[in-house]
KOLKE-978502 format. One record per residue: z, x, y of N, C-alpha, C in turn. Coordinates in steps of 0.05 Angstrom, whole numbers, plus 5000, padded with zeros to 4 digits. Each point is the difference from the previous one (the first is absolute). Example, Ala and Ser with C-alpha at 12.3 -4.5 7.8 and 13.67 -1.06 7.14 Angstrom:
! residues 2
R   n_zz   n_xx   n_yy   ca_zz   ca_xx   ca_yy   c_zz   c_xx   c_yy
R   5156   5264   4886    5000    4982    5024   5000   5018   5024
R   4986   4993   5021    5001    5016    5024   5014   4985   5022
***
This chain:
! residues 300
R   n_zz   n_xx   n_yy   ca_zz   ca_xx   ca_yy   c_zz   c_xx   c_yy
R   7667   8382   7712    5024    4995    5010   4993   4966   5014
R   5013   4990   4998    4998    4970    5020   5008   5000   5022
R   4978   4982   5015    4997    5001    5038   5018   4995   5014
R   5024   5003   4999    5019    4994    5013   5007   5004   5026
R   5011   4974   5022    5001    5008    5028   5021   5021   5005
R   4998   5016   5023    5030    5014    5004   5019   4988   5021
R   4984   4969   5018    5013    4999    5018   4997   4978   5001
R   5018   4979   5027    4980    4982    4999   4978   4988   5030
R   4995   5025   5002    4973    5003    5016   4975   4999   4986
R   5008   5007   4983    4977    5014    4967   5004   4971   5004
R   5021   4999   4986    5004    4966    4982   4981   4975   5016
R   5000   4995   5029    4991    4994    5017   4971   4994   5000
R   4985   5037   4991    4974    5000    5011   4981   4986   4972
R   5025   5010   4975    4979    4985    4968   4998   4969   5001
R   5021   4997   5008    5004    4971    5005   4975   4985   5020
R   4987   5012   5012    4977    4997    5026   4969   5011   4981
R   5005   5017   4994    4975    5011    5000   4991   5003   4959
R   5031   4993   4978    4996    5016    4980   5010   4981   4986
R   5008   4970   5003    5012    4987    4985   5000   4998   4969
R   4974   5019   4983    4996    4992    4981   5015   5024   4987
R   5009   5017   5002    5020    5018    4998   5026   4982   4989
R   5005   4970   5008    5007    4992    4979   5008   4987   4983
R   4974   5008   4993    4991    4989    4970   4999   5023   4988
R   4994   5022   5005    5002    5026    4986   5024   5006   4992
R   5035   4996   5009    5009    5022    4999   5020   4980   4982
R   4995   4974   5000    4995    4989    4985   4993   4998   4961
R   4993   5005   5004    4982    5009    4976   5008   5029   4979
R   5000   5012   5025    5011    5026    4998   5032   5001   4998
R   5022   4980   4999    5020    5014    5019   5016   4994   4974
R   5021   5016   4993    5018    5016    4985   5015   4972   4981
R   5013   4993   4985    5016    4978    4989   5021   5004   4984
R   5004   4979   4995    5037    4997    4985   4998   4984   4987
R   5018   4992   4975    5002    4971    4993   5009   4985   5022
R   5011   4972   5000    5019    4984    5004   5026   5013   5004
R   5001   4999   4964    5036    5009    5004   5000   5023   4982
R   5009   5015   5031    5015    5022    4973   5004   5010   4991
R   5011   5025   4978    5005    5003    4960   5033   4974   5006
R   5009   5020   5028    5032    5000    4995   5006   4960   5002
R   4981   4988   5004    4997    4978    5004   5019   4985   5028
R   5005   5018   5020    5002    4994    5027   4974   5002   5019
R   5008   4985   5020    4976    5000    5025   5013   5003   5019
R   4988   5005   5027    5011    5000    5018   4974   5002   5018
R   4991   4967   5010    4984    5004    5029   5006   4994   5022
R   4984   5011   5024    5004    4989    5028   4981   4986   5009
R   5006   4973   5002    4992    4978    5019   4988   4998   5029
R   4978   5004   5004    4986    4995    5019   4984   4992   5014
R   5003   4975   4994    4987    4968    4993   5009   4991   5024
R   5012   4997   5011    5014    4983    5036   4982   4987   5015
R   5001   5031   5002    4985    4989    5044   4977   4981   4996
R   4976   4998   4971    4986    4984    4999   4999   4965   4989
R   5022   5003   4999    5018    4971    5005   5007   4993   5028
R   5006   5021   5017    5009    5005    5035   5025   4998   4992
R   5008   5007   4986    5036    5011    4995   5004   5028   5014
R   5010   5000   5020    5006    5018    5012   5024   5017   5005
R   5006   4984   4995    5036    4992    5007   5022   5021   4976
R   5004   5020   5019    5029    5019    4974   5032   4995   5023
R   5009   4994   4981    5032    4992    5014   4996   4990   5034
R   4998   4988   4998    5004    4976    5028   4972   5020   5011
R   4991   5019   5001    4973    5003    5029   4975   4987   4984
R   4988   4981   5014    4985    4983    4987   4970   5021   5004
R   4999   5022   5023    4976    5024    4987   4997   5026   4983
R   5031   4994   4996    5000    5037    4980   4981   5007   4994
R   4979   4973   4984    4977    5016    4988   4974   5001   4999
R   4994   4999   5030    4977    4999    5016   4976   5033   5006
R   5012   5013   4995    4990    5026    5006   4989   5015   4956
R   4968   4989   5018    5001    5010    4963   4993   5026   4991
R   5000   5016   5023    5013    5032    5001   5023   5008   4981
R   5013   4994   5020    5028    4997    4985   5006   4985   4976
R   4991   4979   4990    5008    4987    4974   4982   5025   4981
R   4983   5014   5002    4974    5010    4991   5021   5023   4991
R   5017   5012   5025    5008    5033    4994   5025   4992   4989
R   5007   4969   5001    5032    5005    4985   4997   4982   4973
R   4976   4998   4989    4991    5000    4971   4989   5026   4982
R   4982   5006   5021    4989    5030    4987   5037   5021   4991
R   5022   4996   5019    5029    5007    4984   5003   4989   4982
R   4997   4977   5001    5016    4980    4976   4997   5017   4973
R   4962   4995   5003    4990    5001    4980   5002   5029   4993
R   5007   5020   5009    4988    5027    5002   5035   5001   4974
R   5015   4989   5007    5034    5003    4994   4995   5004   4963
R   5011   5027   4994    5016    4991    4968   5007   4966   4987
R   4976   4998   4988    5014    4971    4968   4987   4979   5017
R   4987   4995   5022    4985    4978    5016   4969   5002   4986
R   5004   4981   4985    4975    4989    4985   4971   4992   5001
R   5008   4991   5029    4975    4987    5019   5015   4971   5013
R   4969   4989   5005    5002    4982    5034   4990   4978   4981
R   5007   4979   5023    4987    4969    4998   4993   4997   5035
R   4985   4991   4993    4979    4989    5028   4988   4989   5004
R   4982   4999   5021    4973    4980    5008   4978   5022   5009
R   4981   4992   4997    4977    5014    4995   4994   5026   5034
R   5000   4985   5016    5003    5014    5026   5026   5027   5000
R   5021   4993   4979    5018    5027    5001   5000   5010   4977
R   4990   5000   4982    4987    5009    4972   4984   5015   5010
R   4977   4994   5006    4980    5016    5004   5004   5021   5023
R   5021   5001   5018    5003    5016    5029   5016   5037   4972
R   5014   4974   4986    5014    5028    4977   4994   5009   4984
R   4972   4986   4996    4984    5013    4974   4981   5025   5023
R   4983   4990   5022    4991    5031    5010   5013   5013   5014
R   5033   4998   5007    5019    5015    5000   5002   5028   4979
R   4997   4981   4974    5000    5027    4967   5028   4979   4989
R   5019   4993   5020    5018    4991    4992   5000   4981   4973
R   4990   4984   4988    4991    4979    4973   5001   5021   4976
R   4995   5034   5006    4997    5001    4973   5027   5009   4979
R   4989   4985   4972    5019    5004    4991   5018   4981   4992
R   4999   4982   5022    5026    4979    5003   4982   4976   4986
R   5029   4985   4995    4990    4972    4990   4994   4968   5031
R   4980   4996   4997    4991    4984    5025   4999   4965   4991
R   5015   4989   5016    5002    4969    4999   4986   4993   5023
R   4977   4979   4989    4980    4989    5022   5025   4973   5021
R   4985   4985   5008    5016    4985    5013   4997   4978   5002
R   4995   4971   4990    4985    4979    5005   5001   4986   5030
R   5024   5014   5013    5010    4995    5021   5014   4959   5012
R   4987   5001   5014    5004    4968    4999   4987   4979   5030
R   4996   4987   4998    4991    4982    5022   5027   4987   5019
R   5021   4995   4976    5005    4978    5024   5024   5020   5016
R   4993   5008   5031    5009    5018    5010   5033   4984   5007
R   5018   5022   5005    5038    4986    5010   4999   4988   5034
R   4997   4984   4996    5005    4983    5019   4974   4975   5013
R   4982   5001   4984    4974    4984    5001   4998   4980   4986
R   4994   4974   5015    4996    4970    4979   4996   5006   4982
R   4977   5019   4987    4986    4998    4975   5017   5027   4976
R   5042   5005   5008    4999    5017    4984   5002   4999   4977
R   4999   4977   4991    5011    5003    4971   4980   4996   4980
R   4960   5003   5025    4979    5005    4977   4998   5023   4998
R   5008   5015   4981    5005    5027    4991   4971   5003   4969
R   4987   4994   5027    4953    5015    4976   4996   5026   5007
R   4998   5001   4986    4994    5029    4996   4979   5015   5018
R   5007   5031   5022    4989    5002    5027   4998   5021   4997
R   5014   5022   4982    4998    5025    4992   4974   5013   4973
R   5017   5019   4982    4992    5001    4977   4991   4979   4990
R   4978   4999   4973    4998    4978    4975   5009   5028   4976
R   4988   4976   4980    4995    5016    4972   4984   5029   4996
R   4972   4980   5000    4975    5018    5009   5003   5031   5020
R   5015   4988   5016    4998    5021    5030   5019   5033   4979
R   5017   4985   4992    5036    5016    4990   4977   5013   4977
R   4992   4995   4981    4983    5012    4980   4972   5018   5008
R   4994   4983   5037    4970    5023    4994   5022   5030   5018
R   5017   5002   5020    5021    5007    5009   5013   5024   4975
R   5000   4988   4974    5010    5018    4978   5030   5002   5010
R   5006   4977   5009    5038    5004    5005   5007   4987   4977
R   5032   5011   4998    5019    4979    4969   5008   4974   5012
R   5002   4987   5020    5013    4978    4994   5000   4992   5033
R   5000   4969   4985    4990    4989    5037   5037   4978   4992
R   5001   4990   5023    5027    4984    5015   4995   4981   5009
R   5018   4975   5005    4988    4982    5005   5039   4985   5010
R   4992   4989   5024    5015    4992    5011   4996   4966   4992
R   5031   4987   4983    4993    4978    4990   5020   4977   5014
R   4994   4990   5022    5021    4982    5010   5003   4971   4993
R   5027   4987   4988    4995    4976    4995   5009   4982   5021
R   4986   4979   5008    5019    4980    5016   4990   4979   4997
R   5023   4971   4967    4997    4988    4996   4998   4980   5019
R   5006   4996   5022    4990    4981    5031   4983   5015   5014
R   4992   5013   4996    4969    5003    5014   4967   4999   4977
R   4984   4994   5003    4981    4987    4981   4988   5022   5006
R   4980   5022   5016    4998    5022    4996   4997   5016   4973
R   5034   4998   4997    5007    5016    4970   4984   4998   4978
R   4991   4973   5003    4980    5005    4967   4978   5007   4998
R   4993   5018   5034    4981    5015    4990   4989   5024   5003
R   5040   5012   5006    5009    5027    4999   4999   5001   4971
R   5006   4979   4975    5012    5010    4985   4980   5011   4991
R   4974   4969   4993    4974    5005    4991   4986   5035   5003
R   4992   4998   5027    5003    5029    4999   5001   5022   4985
R   5034   5006   5007    5020    5020    4990   4987   4997   4971
R   5003   4968   4980    4994    5007    4972   4972   5008   4994
R   4986   4995   5020    4972    5015    4983   5000   5023   5004
R   5009   5011   5026    5000    5038    4996   5020   5011   4972
R   5023   4980   4995    5010    5014    4982   4992   4997   4973
R   4972   4981   4999    4988    4993    4975   4979   5027   4997
R   4984   5012   5028    4985    5006    5002   5015   5040   4994
R   5022   5000   5016    5006    5030    4999   5002   5007   4974
R   5013   4980   4982    5016    5001    4979   4966   5011   4983
R   4984   4982   4995    4971    4992    4986   5002   5037   5009
R   4995   5010   5029    4985    5021    5004   5029   5031   4989
R   5016   4988   4992    5017    5027    4990   5011   5009   5029
R   5006   4980   5017    5012    5009    5018   5030   4993   5003
R   5015   5013   5014    5026    4993    5006   4998   4975   5018
R   5014   4975   4999    5009    4978    5021   5017   5005   5006
R   5006   4996   5020    5025    5010    5011   5014   4966   5018
R   5011   4992   4995    5010    4969    5010   5025   5001   5012
R   5001   4986   5022    5015    5010    5026   5027   4967   5014
R   4999   4983   4968    5009    4982    5008   5025   4991   5018
R   5002   4984   5018    5014    4985    5019   5006   4977   4997
R   5019   4972   5003    5007    4969    4995   5006   5007   5042
R   4985   4988   5016    4990    5000    5025   5010   4981   5005
R   5007   4988   5025    4997    4983    5013   4999   4999   5025
R   5001   4980   5020    5000    5000    5033   5032   4988   5009
R   5007   5019   5022    5026    4988    5008   4995   5001   5029
R   5006   4985   5023    4990    4985    5015   4974   5021   5019
R   4980   5000   4980    4972    5007    5000   4994   5026   4998
R   5022   5012   4989    4992    5032    4993   5002   5003   4968
R   4982   5006   4982    5002    5009    4973   5024   5018   4994
R   5009   4986   4983    5028    5020    4996   4992   5006   4966
R   5015   5027   4981    4994    5000    4971   5034   4989   4998
R   4999   4989   4984    5033    4995    4976   5003   5026   4991
R   5020   5012   5003    5009    5036    4982   5025   4981   4983
R   5010   4974   4996    5006    4990    4980   5001   5011   4980
R   5014   4999   4972    5000    5016    4982   4981   4969   4991
R   5003   4978   4993    5000    4981    4991   4966   5000   5011
R   4990   5002   5027    4972    5000    5009   4983   5028   4985
R   5014   5024   5006    4978    5016    4982   5007   4999   4963
R   5010   4994   4995    4999    4986    4975   4976   4979   5000
R   4991   4989   5010    4984    4972    4999   4978   5009   5015
R   4991   5033   5015    4982    5008    5007   4990   5009   4975
R   5018   5023   4988    4989    5009    4975   4991   4982   4978
R   5002   4984   4987    4991    4987    4980   4973   4992   5009
R   4998   4981   5036    4984    4999    5005   4976   5028   5006
R   5000   5005   5005    4987    5034    5001   4997   5009   4972
R   5013   5002   4992    4994    5026    4973   4985   4975   4976
R   4997   4966   5001    4986    4987    4975   4966   5006   5029
R   4992   4998   5012    4973    5006    5013   4985   5014   4987
R   4976   4984   4997    4964    5012    4991   5006   5003   4975
R   4978   5008   4993    4993    4994    4958   5016   5017   4973
R   5008   5028   5030    5009    5020    4980   5028   5000   5012
R   5018   5020   4987    5018    5012    5017   5006   5031   4999
R   4980   5011   4981    5004    5028    4987   5003   5021   5020
R   4990   5000   5025    5003    5023    5014   5012   4983   5029
R   5008   4976   4999    5027    4995    5013   5011   5011   5011
R   5015   5003   5021    5020    5008    5006   5015   4990   5025
R   5031   4994   5004    5007    4990    5029   5007   5020   5021
R   4997   4993   5015    5021    5017    5036   5016   4977   5002
R   5023   5009   5001    5023    4982    5010   5027   5009   5025
R   5000   4982   5014    5029    5019    5016   5020   4997   4993
R   5011   5016   5011    5030    5012    4988   5021   4977   5013
R   5015   4990   4978    5027    4967    4998   5020   5015   5007
R   5012   4983   4989    5040    5008    4995   4997   4980   4974
R   4986   5001   4988    5006    4988    4970   4975   5013   4982
R   4999   5019   5011    4968    5010    4977   4998   4993   4975
R   5024   5005   4987    5008    4996    4973   4987   4980   4982
R   4996   4978   5020    4997    4967    4996   4966   5005   4996
R   4987   5008   5026    4980    5005    5002   4987   5013   4981
R   5004   5023   4993    4985    5013    4974   5008   4998   4973
R   5020   4976   5004    4995    4994    4965   4981   4975   5005
R   4993   5001   5021    4965    4974    5002   4983   5006   4993
R   4995   5022   4994    4976    5012    4990   5004   5024   4984
R   4968   5002   4980    4999    5025    4992   4983   5023   5012
R   4981   4993   5020    4974    5012    5004   5015   5022   5020
R   4993   5015   4997    5010    5023    5017   4995   5002   5033
R   5029   5013   5013    4997    4984    5028   5009   5025   5020
R   4987   4998   5019    5014    5020    5022   5009   4986   5024
R   5013   5017   5013    5015    4984    5026   4992   5011   5021
R   4996   4983   5020    4991    4999    5034   5021   5005   5015
R   4992   5014   5024    5029    5001    5014   4998   4989   5023
R   4978   4986   5009    4996    4973    5027   5011   5020   5022
R   5013   4979   5016    5001    5014    5030   5024   5005   4997
R   5012   5027   5011    5035    5008    4989   5014   4985   5020
R   5015   4992   4990    5025    4996    5024   5038   5011   4992
R   5003   5006   5015    5026    5013    4991   5001   5021   4996
R   5026   5016   4990    4994    5031    4994   4979   5007   4982
R   4995   5024   4999    4976    5012    4976   5025   5006   4977
R   5028   5005   5009    5010    5003    4972   5004   4974   4971
R   5012   4982   5025    5002    4980    4984   4973   4990   4991
R   4969   4997   5011    4978    4997    4978   4990   5016   4985
R   5006   5026   5002    4998    5020    4974   5028   4987   4975
R   5012   5000   5002    5031    4997    4992   4983   4969   4976
R   4991   4970   5024    4990    4990    4986   4976   5004   4985
R   4981   5013   5002    4975    5007    4979   5004   5014   4981
R   5027   5026   5012    5014    5009    4969   5006   4979   4983
R   5013   4984   5001    5014    4979    4985   4968   4982   4976
R   4990   5001   5020    4975    4985    4996   4984   5009   4969
R   4984   5032   5011    5000    5016    4980   5010   5005   4979
R   5026   4995   4990    5014    4998    4977   4994   4984   4975
R   4988   4983   5016    4996    4973    4984   4977   5001   4976
R   5005   4988   4983    4969    4996    4983   4982   4986   5014
R   4964   5016   4985    4981    4989    5020   4988   5017   5022
R   5035   5009   5018    4987    5011    5023   4989   5023   4999
R   4975   5004   5010    4980    5030    5001   5016   5012   5016
R   4991   4990   5024    5007    5010    5037   4999   4979   5009
R   4991   5027   5030    4997    4989    5026   4965   4999   5011
R   4994   4978   5022    4989    5004    5013   5006   4989   5020
R   4999   5018   5024    5017    5006    5037   4992   5005   5008
R   4996   4991   5026    4977    5008    5027   5015   5010   5032
R   5011   4968   5001    5016    4999    5036   5023   5029   4987
R   5017   4995   4988    5028    5011    4991   4996   5028   5002
R   4976   5018   4983    5005    5025    5002   4980   5004   5017
R   4978   4987   5005    4975    5002    5020   5017   5013   5037
R   5013   4983   4992    5020    4991    5039   5018   5012   5000
R   5025   5017   4989    5020    5004    4997   5022   5004   5023
R   5020   4995   5007    5009    4993    5015   5001   5033   5020
R   5006   5012   4992    5006    5030    5012   4961   5009   4993
R   4987   4984   4995    4971    5009    4994   4992   5025   4992
R   5008   5005   4975    5014    5028    4983   4971   4987   4972
R   4984   4985   5000    4987    4994    4983   5006   5018   4974
R   4989   5021   4995    5009    5013    4963   5023   5003   5000
R   5021   4996   5015    5028    5003    4994   5002   4961   4977
R   4991   4985   5023    5006    4975    4988   4988   5001   4981
R   4971   5003   4994    4987    5007    4973   5008   5019   4977
R   5015   5017   5005    5015    5004    4983   5033   5001   4992
R   5002   4970   5015    5020    4992    4972   4990   4976   4989
R   4983   4982   5016    4987    4981    4982   4996   5019   4980
R   4978   5010   4991    4999    5016    4981   5016   5013   4972
R   5024   4995   5025    5023    5024    4972   5013   4970   4992
R   4999   4983   5005    5006    4970    4985   4986   4982   4984
R   4973   5017   4994    4988    4990    4994   5001   5020   4979
R   4999   5013   5003    4999    5024    4976   5025   5025   5004
R   5029   4996   4993    5015    5016    5009   4998   5017   4993
R   5015   5033   5016    4994    5019    4977   5032   5003   4978
R   4978   5017   4985    5010    5005    4965   5022   5002   5005
R   5017   5014   5018    5026    5019    5000   5015   4961   5008
R   4981   4978   5010    5029    4987    5022   5000   4978   4963
R   4978   5008   4993    4991    4972    4976   5016   5018   4973
R   5006   5025   4997    5017    5011    4987   5036   4984   4984
***
């Protein structure tokens, strides 16, 4: 049997005294195909803290506690219909030690160097996983944020870096998940343009990265005119949640409409599900799963 930890106290001890256990558990991890047989995918995102994004619903420190985040992630991953998780090495290896990654799809995060609010924000060089580390860990995909600011010279380095990762991932048969945005500075703050025109432009730029697109997927925001957005690509697409705003019922309704469009395969959602207003993670996750995989009686 795999040598998982029983609690966070043991996890901390293993981190200090037995770091080699991570590699052993990665080598023994039970895996699943990236895309399940039903063609739908429900992933939980957990790469926000590594880029300093700890805010949820206006609370700037909502995600500061690692034990609380892990507890919420373990709860989410245990819900029926949840296929896997997206994260950085620190979070994924904690979940690995806790036994929460067994039979799950795992997406590594390239993360980004351009931290929010920094003078170097658009310099999104790789600071997390690369393709070699993703392959070594036996993970199923690698995700990269690809922000494009036509007024910032650092954008071309971001595009070059992401194109290289897409090429390497395709050669390795690993899914390359591209998350493109047209971005610009407004009063010194980088803002993503969520107009249909901007999102469509970002789709065309993002899907053209790399020397092959055979294993390329898109990760896109849900906006009002998703029909136009999805008409811009033939690539399989997952929808992102972002920092939640407004009533959850409105968010769920917008997800449901977008999930019905051709090419949309599922959700990659973090804060909206892990930190719902009523703190009922299980209920929030179950609602999202029901949108990705509607009950048969509802679909009949």
